[in-house]
C-alpha positions as CSV (number, residue, x, y, z in Angstrom):
1,M,124.0,119.9,56.2
2,K,126.9,117.6,56.9
3,R,127.3,118.7,60.4
4,M,123.5,118.1,60.9
5,F,124.0,114.6,59.6
6,L,127.0,114.0,61.7
7,N,125.3,115.4,64.8
8,M,122.2,113.0,64.2
9,T,124.5,110.0,63.9
10,I,126.3,110.9,67.0
11,G,122.7,111.1,68.6
12,L,121.5,107.9,67.5
13,G,124.7,106.2,68.5
14,I,124.4,107.6,72.0
15,L,120.7,106.4,72.1
16,A,121.7,102.8,71.1
17,I,124.2,102.7,73.7
18,A,121.8,103.9,76.3
19,A,119.3,101.4,75.2
20,Q,121.7,98.7,75.6
21,Q,122.7,99.6,79.1
22,V,119.0,99.8,80.1
23,W,118.1,96.8,78.6
24,A,120.7,94.9,80.4
25,Q,119.6,96.4,83.8
26,N,115.8,95.7,83.2
27,C,116.3,91.9,82.7
28,A,115.6,89.0,85.2
29,P,114.4,85.3,84.8
30,R,110.9,85.0,83.3
31,K,109.3,83.7,86.4
32,A,110.5,86.4,88.6
33,V,109.4,89.2,86.1
34,V,105.9,87.7,85.7
35,E,105.4,87.3,89.4
36,R,106.6,90.9,90.1
37,L,104.1,92.1,87.5
38,S,101.3,90.1,88.9
39,E,101.9,90.9,92.8
40,T,103.1,94.4,92.6
41,Y,101.0,95.9,89.7
42,G,98.1,93.2,89.3
43,E,99.0,92.7,85.6
44,T,98.2,89.6,83.6
45,R,99.1,88.6,80.2
46,R,97.0,90.3,77.7
47,G,98.9,89.5,74.2
48,I,101.8,87.7,72.8
49,G,104.0,87.5,69.7
50,I,107.1,86.3,68.3
51,A,109.6,88.8,67.7
52,R,113.1,88.2,65.9
53,Q,115.5,85.5,66.6
54,G,113.2,83.6,68.7
55,A,112.3,86.2,71.3
56,V,108.7,86.2,72.6
57,M,107.0,89.8,73.3
58,E,104.2,90.0,75.9
59,V,102.0,92.5,76.9
60,Y,100.7,92.6,80.7
61,A,98.3,94.8,82.0
62,S,95.7,95.5,85.0
63,D,92.1,96.3,84.4
64,R,92.1,97.6,88.1
65,T,95.0,100.3,87.9
66,G,95.4,100.6,84.0
67,S,98.9,100.0,84.1
68,W,100.6,98.0,81.5
69,T,103.9,96.6,80.5
70,I,105.7,95.1,77.4
71,T,108.4,92.4,78.1
72,V,110.7,90.5,75.7
73,T,111.8,87.0,76.6
74,L,115.1,85.8,74.9
75,P,115.6,82.2,74.2
76,D,117.9,81.8,77.3
77,G,114.8,82.5,79.4
78,M,115.7,86.2,80.4
79,T,112.8,88.4,80.3
80,C,113.6,92.1,79.8
81,L,111.1,95.2,80.6
82,I,110.7,97.1,77.2
83,A,108.0,99.7,78.0
84,S,105.3,100.5,80.7
85,G,102.6,102.9,81.0
86,R,99.1,104.0,82.3
87,S,95.5,104.2,80.8
88,F,95.6,100.6,79.4
89,E,92.4,100.0,77.3
90,V,91.3,97.0,75.3
91,L,90.1,98.0,71.7
92,A,88.1,95.9,69.4
93,E,88.7,97.8,66.1
94,T,88.7,96.7,62.5
95,L,91.1,98.3,60.1
96,P,89.6,100.0,57.1
97,P,90.1,98.0,53.9
98,N,93.3,98.6,51.9
99,I,95.7,99.8,54.5
């Protein structure tokens, strides 16, 4: 049990380090990121939210191609790509009561 916990801890540490490296490599000034998403993928902003420490999370997507991208813009103006994918759909669902 102790060995399994140690392996899990080491694995999480490696993932955290890898995520920091990816984060740093996929960041650019916001204007450049938004232009690239628009020109290259035809994506426009579909949603926005405030994250921790004054960061702004945005969702971009294209109706034409179905591609989507999630970005986070930091207070210093740098925008980082967090996730991207295909088959974006707009849903208008209501949550069931008491969730």
